[in-house]
N, C-alpha and C positions, 0 to 999 in steps of 0.2 A: 298259451303264454309260456315263455321259456325264460329262465332266469338263473342266476348263480345262487346256490344254496347258502354257503358260508365258507369262511376261511378259518383254518385251524392254525396252530402256532407255526407249523411248517409251511404255511401258505398253500396248502393243498386246497384246490378250489373245486367244489362239487356243483353239479348242474341238476336242475329239476325240470320236468316237462309236464304240463298240465293238460295234455291232449289225449291221454290214454283212457280207455273205457272204465267207468264205474269205480267207486271207492271200495276199499276192502270191507267186507262185512264182518270180519273177525277183529278189526281194530289193529291188526298187525301191519307193519310197513309193507308197502306195495312196491315191487321192483318192476318197472315198466321198460327196463332196458337202458334208460338214460343214466349217466353217471350220477350217483347220489340219490337216485329216485327212491331207493329203499329206506331213506330216512323218514319218509312221510307215510301216514296211515291212510291217506286219500290219494287216489290216482288222478282225479280231476279236480281242479280248483272250483270253488263255489263262493257265492256271497255268504256272509255270516248267518248262522242260524238265529242269532239275536241281532235284529236290525236296530241298532241304537240311533237315536236322533243326533246327528252331528251338525245340525244347522247352526248351533250356537258355539260349536267347538272353536276356540281361538287358533289362529294361525301361529306357526312357530315364529319366534322372534330371532332374527339372525344375530349370532354372537360369535366372537372369536373363539375357536376351539382348536386344540392340537389335532394333528392327524391321528386317526385311529391306529392302534398298534397292529390291527389286522385289516386286510382288505386293500392295502395300498402298496403292493409290490410294483416294481417298475413295469413288469409284464406278467401276464398270466394266460393260461390256455384253457379253452372250453371246447370240447368236441373237435379237437384238431386245429382250432384257429387261435392265434395269439393276439391278445389285446394289450394295449399300453395305457397306463394310468397317466393322465396329464400332470405335468409338474406343478401347475397352478390352475385354479378355477377362474382366475381373473379374466373377464372379458368374454367368457364362453356364451355363445348363443347358437341355437339350432332350431329348425322346424322339422316336424315329421309326425309319425304316428306314436301315440301313447297307448299302452295297455295297462291292465291292473292285476293285482293279485290279492288273495284274501284268505278264506278259511283254511285251505290246505297248508299254508305256511305260517298261520297265526301261532305265536308262541315259540317258533323255531328260531334258531340263531341266524342272524344276517351275516353278510360278509364282514361287517365291522365288528362282529362279536356281540352286538346288541340283540335283544329278543325282538322279533318282528311283531308289531301290534297293528293290526289292520284298522283299528279305530283311531289311529293317529295320522297326521298328515306327513307321511314319509314317502320315499321313492327309491328306486334302484336305477343305476346308470352304469354303463360299461366303462367309462373312462374318467369321470370326474373324481377328484380326491374325496375320500370319506373322512369326516362328514363335510358336506357342502350345502349351503342354502341356495335355493333357486326359485324363481317365480315361473309358474307354469300357466300358460294362457290357452284356453280352448279357442281355436281360431274360427270355430263355427258359431259359437254363441257369445264370445267375448268374456266369459267368466274367467277369473284369474285367482291364483292361490299360491302362497308361499309354502314350499315343502322342504323337509330336511332329507338330503340324500345320504343314506347310510347302508346301502346294499348294492350288489352288482347284478346287472341284467338290464334289459331283456336281451336274449341272444337270437331272436328273430331279426334278420337283417333289415326288415322294413319298419322296425320300431326303434325309437331313440330313448324311451324312458318307460319304466314300469312304476305305476302309482299304487299306493295302498288303496284298499277298498274305500276308505273314508275320503281320500283325495279324489278318487274317481267319481264318487257321489257328488261331492261339492262342485266338481267341474262339469257334471252332467254327461259323463261318458260310461257310467256303469252299465246301462242297459245295452248299449251298442257293443261294449267290450273293448273298443278302441276309439280313438278320436284324434283329429288333427290338432297339434299343439305347438306352441313356441316355448322353449326352455331358455331362461336367462339367469345366469348366476348373480348372486347378490353379495356384496361385501358387508360385513357386520358394522364397522364404524370407520370413518376416515382416519388416516394416520395422524398422530399428535402434531399440533402446530401446522397442520396442512389445511388451507382454506377448502371448504366444501365446493366441489366442482358442480356445475350445472349439467355436465355430461353424465348420463347414467352409467353406473358401474357395469351393468350388463349391456354390452354394446353389440348391435348387429354388425356383422363383419363388414358389410359393404354399404352401410347406411350413409356414411359421410363421403363427400367427394374427396378423392385422393389429392394430395398436394400437386399443384401444376408443375409440369416439367416438359417444356416445349421440345427439349432435345431427345425425349424418349417416347414420343407419341406413338411410335410403331412397335414399341416393346410391350411384351405381355408378362404379367406376373400372377402369382398366387398369393393370396393373403391368408396366412396361417392363424392370425389372431389379431385382436385390437385390445389394448390394455391402457388403463389409466396409470398404472404403476410401471415405470420404465424398467425396473428390475425384473418384473414378471415377463416383459417382452424379451429382455436379454436372456432369461432362463429358457424361454421357448426357442430363441435363436440358437442357444448352445445345444439344446436337445436335438434340434433338427440336424445340426452339424455332426454331433457325436453318434446319433443313432441311425441317421439316414444318409449322412454325407452331403446334405443339402446346404448350400450357401444361401444366406439371406441378408437383408438389410432392414433397419428400423427406420421408418418414416414417421416423423412426429409433426402433428399440427393440432392446434386447439386443445392441448393437454392430453391428446390421445396418441398412443404409440402403436403403430401398426407394423407387424412382422411380414415383410414381403419376400417371397422366394422367386428367384429368377434373375434376369429376364430370359424369356424364351422367344425364339425367332418366329414360331408359328403356334397355332392353337393345338395342333395334334401333339406336339412335344409337351405342351403345358398340360393337356389332358392325361397324357401318359404318366407324368409325375403325380398328378392329382390322384389317379387311380392307384399308383404304387404306394402313396401315403395311406390311402384307405385300406389297402391290402395289409399294410404293416400295423394296422390298429389305430392309426391317428384319425381324428375327425377330418372330413374332406375339406380342404382349403377352398376359399372363394376366389374364382377368377376375377382379376382386376386389371385395368389398363389405365396408365397415367393420362 
């Protein structure tokens, strides 16, 4: 498992790798060649020595929190690759592999500056703002859990989230080490004087049918996000233009505001833009067709 160790005041980001052989027998930090690996006295991550019962541990209650002073630069680099922090967590949803981290990192500082506690329901993510609340669902057994994202990682390309040991146990992926999950962000409370919508805050990018548009049936688009808050959609639109030079439009239907990039004449052109966004550190947009 690979993840970001922590951010210091200068936003220097350190990495750790839990794939090296054997822990140090002297208790001294082990340098396995990865940036920041000499911060830890263990070379390989393990479950806790004290296996506490977390069956009755309450889930975090989402609440409005200011962005952490640390861990939220516009961009950061790990092992030569640059990642971008999303301007907003609104509407984020993704499916992929989850991993977990435990004893090796317990008590060490996370990217947000907080101490990592493997007995709490927390997680690390490459691009969500810190902190963010998200619901993680194990797609193989249906178990679901709210976690508080307060760290950066994992940096294996085939994984989308790193769970604390406690969260991995609750979701049933501790023994396997990884598991297929869905990650959906959660808003703390609705805005004042705003009626509660029946549309969930964490929206799957392509779950709703796009608005009909008979004149553009042959045009292809990429959906960068779907938001209940139009201001969040506008921020995403501005970020795409300023950082990637990509024009987009906002399509709104049923109180949901979708950011669409395009149109593209053919799927090859659309896939090239999709890959370039991923290479730039953005989450892969979803292909959509009106």
